[in-house]
C-alpha positions, 0 to 999 in steps of 0.5 A: 479515521479508524474509530469511525468504523469504515469498512470496504467490502465488509472488512475494516479499512484502517486509514488516515486522511491527509487534510488540507485547509486554507485558513482564511476561507476554511476551504478544505480537501483531503486524500486517503493515506495509510501513514505519516510518510513523505509519500502521503504528504507529497501526494496529499499536498499536490492533490490539493494544489491541483484541485485548487488550480494554484499554489498558496504563498506559504505552507504550514505543517506541524513537526512531521518527521518526514518534513521537519528536521530535528532541532539539532539539525542545521537545516529546518526541513528535510531535503525531500520536503525542501525540494517539494517546496522549491518545486512549487515556489512555496515558503515553508513554515512549521509549528513548534513541538507540542504546540497544536494551538499554533495551528488551531484553525486546522486542528479545529477543522480536523475535529469538525471534518471527522464529525461531518464524516460520522454524520454523513455515514449515519445519514447514509445508514451504512459504513460499508463501501463496495470498494475504495473508489466508492468511499473516495467519491463519498468523501469528495461529495462531502468536501463539496458540501462543506465548501459550498458556503465558503465561496465568498472568502475562497474567491479572494484566496483563489485570486492571489494563488500562484500559478501551478508548475507544468508538472507534479513531482513524482510522490515516491521514494526511490532506492536500489536494493540488491535481490538476496539469495532468498529472492527478497528485497528490504524496503523501508524496514519490510521484506518483499519477494521479487521474481527469482530471476532477479537474484543477485541483481540490483533493481530500482524500487519506487515506493509510493503511498500504497504500492511499490514498483519494481524496475529493472533495465529501465522497465517496470516489471512488477507492482506490489502492495505496500506493507504498513508498519515495519518488520513485516514481509510479503512473500509471493510463491509465484516469485520463488517457485521456479527457483525452488523447482530447480533447487528443491532442497532449499524449500525445507529451510526457506526462511518464509516457508509458511508463506509457500502454503497459499491455503490450509489445503496446500499445507494439508497436502504437504503433510499428507505427502510427508506421511507417505514419502521421504522428505525429498520426494514429498518436497518435490511432489509438493513443489510440483503442485505449487508450480501447477497453481502458479502456472494454471490456477491457484483456485482450481488446484485448491478445489482439487485438493479440497475434494481429495482431502474430503474423500480421504484420497492419497495426494500426489502431484500427477493426480492433482494435475490430471484432475485440474486439467480434467473438465469434470466438475468436482 
């Protein structure tokens, strides 16, 4: 959907649509997703079934690697996809590789749907939405308009749908990584920081379409945004600061040290401290400032640092804390 230039709060919203079509009536619906992952397939497919109020006899997909095994594999479908099919008592079907014409009706609906979105955006006179919820409501309204002329055929299809199961399958991938000495875990080829108190522990991660949940001891302790793509990292200084306060010497060689400067002013503050103090004293002072941001308010600390930098003041942890605690306007 990226070529349509949709923005959320003025920022580009890069995304895909999981697009579901009934090929007799062309009744359609869809869900926002961010990759061709199994989580996107599972959530999108289940959203469609529960909106339909029933389950078709068969589901056809292309050779999506999260659903279809390689031709050399003895099984036709992946274990997770087969479990999804079994849960809904669905017969699975796939197209042959590089044969989009075998799913021609759906491929045509993809094209017409994107064209309809583009036209609706032109009529709306804006491609910007206040938040994701407003954009989802826009898509929901459009699907209703597109489906309005399909009722006669849709009613015939609806009459032969199977009954829904009692519950949905949780559309997530579970793993149990150990938390490394840097207070990080690796999930789907990306690195995330977690609370430093979990270092050395084995936790459960539940990976959803756009977020992951951190579970420890049968309790959900954190929710993190899911990174898109591979080879990326998301480091939250709040997860690590307690450990660094206890062992400040680890700061200088921390692999993701650049992520421990929340704004450019924190970086300037650290450089200012290094110019006037030894490495160990500068590090301790900076970590106290970072700890203050985690404990009190990052915005308040950033405002104080901005004021001190603008006035060319020598920065020290004690003065930053005193100004943050002060009720005087900056």
